[in-house]
Every structure is written in structure tokens, then in C-alpha cells.
C-alpha positions in Angstrom: 26.3 17.1 7.8 24.1 20.3 9.7 21.7 20.4 6.9 20.8 15.8 7.1 20.2 16.6 11.2 17.9 19.3 10.7 16.5 17.1 7.9 16.5 13.9 10.2 14.9 16.1 13.3 12.3 17.3 10.9 11.8 13.8 9.4 8.0 12.9 10.2 5.7 10.0 9.8 4.0 11.7 7.5 7.7 12.4 5.4 7.9 8.0 5.6 4.0 7.4 5.4 5.0 9.6 1.6 8.3 8.0 0.5 6.8 4.4 1.1 3.9 5.4 -1.5 6.4 6.6 -3.5 8.5 3.2 -3.8 5.2 1.2 -3.9 4.0 4.1 -7.2 7.5 3.3 -9.1 7.0 -1.1 -8.0 4.1 -0.9 -9.4 2.8 1.9 -11.0 3.9 0.1 -14.7 1.8 -2.8 -13.6 -2.4 -3.8 -15.8 -5.1 -4.0 -13.5 -5.8 -7.1 -13.5 -1.7 -7.5 -12.9 -2.2 -5.5 -10.0 -5.1 -7.9 -8.1 -3.2 -10.8 -9.6 -0.1 -10.0 -6.6 -2.2 -8.4 -4.2 -3.6 -11.2 -4.2 -0.5 -13.6 -3.8 1.2 -11.6 -1.4 -1.9 -12.1 0.7 -1.8 -16.2 0.3 2.0 -15.7 1.1 0.9 -13.4 4.6 -1.7 -15.7 5.7 0.3 -18.8 5.2 3.0 -16.7 7.3 1.3 -16.0 9.8 2.1 -12.5 9.4 -1.5 -11.0 7.5 -3.3 -8.5 9.2 -6.4 -6.9 7.5 -5.8 -3.8 9.4 -2.6 -3.4 7.8 -4.1 -4.2 4.1 -7.1 -1.3 4.8 -4.5 1.3 5.9 -2.4 0.5 3.4 -5.1 0.6 0.1 -6.4 4.1 1.8 -2.5 5.3 1.6 -3.9 4.5 -2.2 -6.9 6.3 -2.9 -5.6 9.2 -4.2 -4.4 7.8 -7.2 -7.4 5.7 -7.7 -9.9 5.9 -10.0 -13.8 5.9 -7.9 -14.1 2.1 -10.0 -10.6 1.0 -8.4 -11.6 2.2 -5.0 -14.4 0.2 -4.8 -12.5 -2.8 -6.2 -10.1 -2.7 -4.0 -12.8 -2.4 -1.7 -14.5 -5.3 -3.0 -11.6 -7.4 -2.7 -11.0 -6.2 1.1 -14.7 -7.5 2.4 -13.5 -10.9 0.7 -9.4 -10.7 2.1 -10.6 -10.1 5.2 -14.1 -12.2 5.9 
């Protein structure tokens, strides 16, 4: 119990972000690039229709993914972000 308390006391937002990135990689890591872009567009359409879409949040999520992506993938996401955000 003490170990858990100590861990929770030292838990940071960075660790939460890393955990979220790991969860996303587990969920989407095996999908093809085309499937990922399709899923992104579905999620955006759903969020826009619900009134919960935030281009700022999407940009932050993309920033967290950058270390795992190639330069070309980052460029494609940036292009999609420009399209989605306009």
C-alpha cells in the first residue's frame, strides 16, 4: 500500500501523457496508414457533430505522436490538420 501511495504521490501529467500514448499505440499501432487516416476523419466528423471537436486538442495529440512517426507521416498529418481546422 505504501508503494502505491508513493507512486501516486509522484505521478505526473507527463506520465499520464506517456500512458495515453502507449494506449493509443496499442489501439492503433497495427492499422495501415490509410485505415488510420480514415479513422481520424471518422473521429473528427463524430466530434464535430457532437460539438466536442477541438482543433487545439487534435494538434496536441499529433504533437505527442510525432516521436513515433516518420517525417512523411508528420507532413501528412499536418496537411490533414490544416484541412480539418479550416
